[in-house]
PANU-226139 format. One record per residue (C-alpha): x, y, z. Coordinates in Angstrom, 2 decimals, decimal comma. Layout:
# residues N
x;y;z
X;Y;Z
...
This chain:
# residues 203
x;y;z
0,00;-0,01;-0,01
1,69;3,25;-1,00
2,12;5,91;1,66
-0,23;8,88;1,65
1,25;12,22;0,77
2,41;14,04;3,99
1,07;17,55;4,61
3,25;20,57;4,29
4,90;21,05;7,68
6,95;24,25;8,20
10,62;23,66;8,07
11,79;26,99;9,48
11,13;28,91;12,72
9,65;27,28;15,77
7,51;24,10;15,70
5,37;23,13;18,79
5,99;19,38;19,47
3,53;17,55;21,79
3,11;13,83;22,61
0,77;11,63;20,59
-0,85;9,35;23,28
-1,77;5,83;22,28
-2,36;3,57;25,30
-1,44;0,38;23,39
1,71;1,56;21,67
2,82;3,57;24,67
2,81;0,34;26,67
3,92;-2,22;24,09
6,01;-0,22;21,59
9,78;0,49;21,42
11,67;3,63;22,59
12,93;5,48;19,54
16,52;5,00;20,88
16,14;1,17;21,36
18,01;-1,47;19,52
14,90;-2,56;17,76
14,56;0,87;16,17
18,11;1,05;15,19
18,18;-2,41;13,78
14,90;-2,48;11,81
13,18;0,89;11,68
16,38;2,56;10,46
16,21;0,77;7,22
12,54;1,94;6,71
12,84;5,49;8,00
16,35;6,31;6,79
19,18;7,77;9,05
18,06;11,42;8,91
14,41;10,70;10,05
15,75;8,26;12,76
18,01;10,85;14,14
15,29;13,39;14,16
12,99;11,02;15,91
15,59;10,51;18,64
15,87;14,29;19,07
12,16;14,63;19,47
11,98;11,71;21,88
14,77;13,50;24,04
12,73;16,70;23,88
9,53;14,97;25,09
11,57;13,30;27,96
12,67;16,70;29,10
9,39;18,41;28,56
6,54;15,74;28,62
3,74;18,27;27,90
5,42;19,50;24,84
8,24;21,85;23,65
8,99;24,43;20,98
11,55;22,96;18,47
13,87;25,39;16,85
13,79;23,88;13,35
16,97;25,46;11,74
19,01;24,65;14,89
17,73;21,00;14,92
18,50;20,58;11,26
22,05;21,75;11,80
22,46;19,43;14,76
21,59;16,37;12,88
23,69;17,29;9,89
21,01;18,38;7,41
21,81;22,07;7,23
19,46;24,94;7,95
18,21;25,52;4,37
14,44;25,94;4,55
11,80;24,99;2,04
9,36;22,16;1,65
11,80;20,03;-0,27
14,77;20,49;1,90
16,34;17,33;3,45
15,01;18,38;7,00
11,48;18,95;5,65
11,52;15,49;4,01
12,63;13,92;7,38
9,70;15,62;9,10
7,38;14,43;6,31
8,57;10,85;6,67
7,63;10,71;10,34
4,05;11,66;9,31
4,02;9,23;6,37
4,93;6,28;8,67
2,44;7,50;11,27
5,07;7,98;13,94
3,94;11,64;14,01
0,91;13,59;12,83
0,53;17,18;11,84
-2,27;19,37;13,08
-2,27;22,35;10,77
-5,12;24,15;12,59
-3,13;24,20;15,87
0,29;24,29;14,21
1,47;21,40;16,32
3,29;18,11;15,60
2,15;15,14;17,67
4,90;12,56;18,05
4,62;9,06;19,41
6,66;8,41;22,61
7,08;4,81;21,55
7,30;3,21;18,08
5,24;0,25;17,02
6,82;-2,80;15,73
7,09;-3,07;11,99
3,98;-4,26;10,28
3,90;-7,14;7,86
4,34;-4,89;4,75
7,25;-3,04;6,25
9,00;-6,38;7,24
8,48;-7,61;3,74
10,22;-4,57;2,38
13,35;-4,92;4,51
16,55;-6,04;2,71
16,75;-9,82;2,54
19,31;-10,12;5,52
17,41;-7,80;7,76
14,19;-9,56;7,05
15,74;-12,85;8,11
17,22;-11,18;11,27
13,79;-9,78;12,07
12,23;-13,28;11,69
14,98;-14,72;13,99
14,41;-11,93;16,54
10,68;-12,56;16,54
11,27;-16,26;17,16
13,74;-15,50;20,04
11,14;-13,42;21,66
8,68;-16,26;21,53
11,19;-18,72;22,93
12,72;-16,59;25,66
9,84;-14,53;27,00
7,46;-15,69;29,85
3,85;-16,18;28,97
2,74;-12,78;29,96
5,27;-10,99;27,77
4,47;-13,37;24,86
0,79;-12,28;25,22
1,75;-8,60;25,35
3,90;-9,10;22,20
1,09;-10,96;20,33
-1,44;-8,24;21,27
0,89;-5,48;20,14
1,42;-7,07;16,76
-2,25;-7,77;16,30
-3,02;-4,13;17,17
-0,46;-2,84;14,64
-1,71;-5,13;11,96
-5,30;-4,05;12,37
-4,31;-0,35;12,76
-2,42;-0,48;9,40
-5,27;-1,80;7,40
-5,34;-5,60;7,82
-8,73;-7,18;8,46
-9,22;-9,55;11,34
-8,76;-12,73;9,51
-5,62;-11,56;7,80
-4,13;-10,36;11,14
-4,81;-13,62;12,88
-3,34;-15,56;9,93
-0,20;-13,49;10,13
0,28;-14,10;13,88
-0,05;-17,85;13,24
2,60;-17,48;10,59
4,92;-15,73;13,06
4,58;-18,69;15,45
2,08;-17,61;18,01
-0,24;-20,28;19,28
-3,59;-20,43;17,66
-5,65;-19,73;20,74
-3,38;-16,80;21,58
-3,57;-15,41;18,03
-7,35;-15,56;18,22
-7,63;-13,93;21,63
-5,06;-11,23;20,77
-6,81;-10,34;17,47
-10,11;-10,03;19,27
-8,46;-7,84;21,92
-6,99;-5,58;19,29
-10,27;-5,27;17,38
-11,83;-3,88;20,52
-9,06;-1,44;21,03
-8,96;-0,19;17,45
-12,74;0,17;17,39
-12,85;1,98;20,63
-10,18;4,44;19,49
-11,96;5,13;16,21
């Protein structure tokens, strides 16, 4: 599925950054500075966008209610220069955060909402990883199942079910994907039902 075009976010001046609350991803996702993000999201987002996300995460750690981001200064700090414009490298990095639903732009309020935690890659994103990374991700997934206690396995399964449904999969396809990833059929069914309720309630 192609990504939707990102809205035009200002790339100069100050930008108000606030948290994007999501009870499920906040609990089950990955910190932007985690090994998971560096190993797997980096290939999807690109290095500039990943560095930007880490800077935004640090800003929200320091100011949990939100903060004003000096865009030219931030662009210089992550090595993108301070040249403004919608097609500048820094503007493209901001747009990619929105395209991959790690941030969302509220033009009316002039704020950028940013997730505190990043969801696991969905099925389509995993399939677009380079071959070696895709294999590594599959092995990582299997190790999580083998090493984690039952309650963590349930949390992991629910998190993946939620992401699959939230990114457009229907219930049957999500449950089938969980089975392919090695989750027990009963847990796959329960987690998908749990995720359906959460996605419906949020909508």
